[in-house]
Residue, then its C-alpha position, 0 to 999 in steps of 0.5 A: x734663132x729658134x729655141x723650140x724643142x721636140x716634135x712640133x705640136x699641132x695647133x689651130x687658132x684663128x687669124x684674128x689679131x688677138x690670137x696672132x699677137x698671143x702666139x707670135x713669139x711661140x710660133x716663131x721659136x722665140x719662147x725658150x724651151x717651148x715645143x715647136x708648133x705646126x700651126x693651122x689657121x681656122x675660124x673658131x667655128x672650125x676649131x670647135x668642130x676639130x675639138x669635137x672630133x679630137x683633132x690636133x693637140x692644142x686648139x683655140x675654141x669657144x668656151x661654149x664647146x667645152x661641155x662636149x670636149x672636156x673628157x679629151x681636152x684640158x682647159x689651159x689657164x692662159x692664152x685665151x680671151x676673157x675680159x670686160x667691155x668686150x662682149x658680143x653685140x646684137x645689131x639692127x638696121x632700124x635705129x627706132x628699135x634701139x629705143x624699145x628696151x623690151x623689144x620682142x624678137x619673137x617674130x624676127x630673124x636673128x643671124x648668129x655666127x654659130x650655135x656652138x659659140x660663146x656669143x650664142x650662149x650669152x645671147x640666149x642667156x640675155x634673151x632668157x632674162x629680157x625677152x619674155x616671148x623668146x627669140x624668133x628664127x635663128x639662122x647661122x651665117x659666116x661671121x663676115x656675112x652677118x653685118x651685110x645681111x642686117x644692112x641689106x634687110x635679109x635678117x632683122x638682127x645680127x649677133x656679132x663679135x670681135x672687130x665688129x664692135x669697132x666697125x658696125x657703124x660703117x654698115x649703118x647699123x645700130x646696137x640693140x644690146x650688148x651681151x657682155x654688158x648684160x653678163x657683167x651687170x648680172x654676174x659681176x664676172x668677166x666675159x668668157x669668150x675663147x679658150x685654149x685647150x690641149x689633149x689630156x693624153x699629153x700628160x700633166x707635165x707637158x700640159x703645164x709646160x704648154x701653159x707656161x709657153x703660152x704665158x711666156x709668149x703673151x708676156x713677150x708680146x707685151x714686152x715688145x709689141x712691134x715684134x708681133x706686128x708683121x705676123x698680125x698684119x699678115x693674117x688680119x686680112x683687110x683689117x685696118x691696123x688701127x682696128x687690129x690694135x684696138x682688137x688686141x687691146x680689148x681681148x689680150x689682157x690680164x686674163x690671157x696671162x692667167x685666168x685666175x679665180x674670177x676667170x674660172x668663176x666666169x667659165x663655171x658660171x657661163x656653163x652652169x647657167x647655160x646648162x640650166x637653160x638646156x643649152x649645153x650638157x652639164x659639166x662634170x665636177x673638177x673637169x675645168x681643173x688644171x693639173x698642178x705640179 
């Protein structure tokens, strides 16, 4: 029986296992008192664009897009993806390249999933630190095309995210560098990846209620993981169930329930460093603050 209330909120998140796991209880009306949801499934590069155009009430987006949307949207303190040991990877086909710590990518083509993604910011910050000659040509490809493009020699390297951490060896590829490992070693902070944002026009009280609904949905998924499996499997395309479980285990963690001080520090750190490199606009003071009761 549904326990949701009021007019449905329009929300968009990805069909990836971590998002369907997090939102399963809420989307299916099992979170007491939560607003009903009208769900759109879209990859994060699509939801980033939706946020920039001010579409929908609630969205899962890249932290990288926040500087462009924080005037209209508030960052929710839960429901997103941060963590440790879960960063994007730069993959190559030639294993000999991985034995060259100072590999010069200046003359090479690197495929990335989006230039407005957190993965791209982490990649550019890594490159600024370790590649003195910079990066060669960057091309944007849909996420699912990147590993085949590296395998087939159409690009020299590829920046990948999510379940590619578990499957890249199936393509005969090798990890050149781990962007998250670099981020953690240089900052000591968790890796910020995906955020949940909601329109400020909903008002402070409703925003707090949304955050509590998201937090409750996460905890319900943890309490009864089997309940979410049909929803996860229905939207995970052809992803192996074991890989889906690994995906959830990596990206749904204590920061999903509450960003906390270190989570907020990671987000501020990412956007501050990216702004210093000219990759994003600087954010206004206080723009990440969530309205308190």
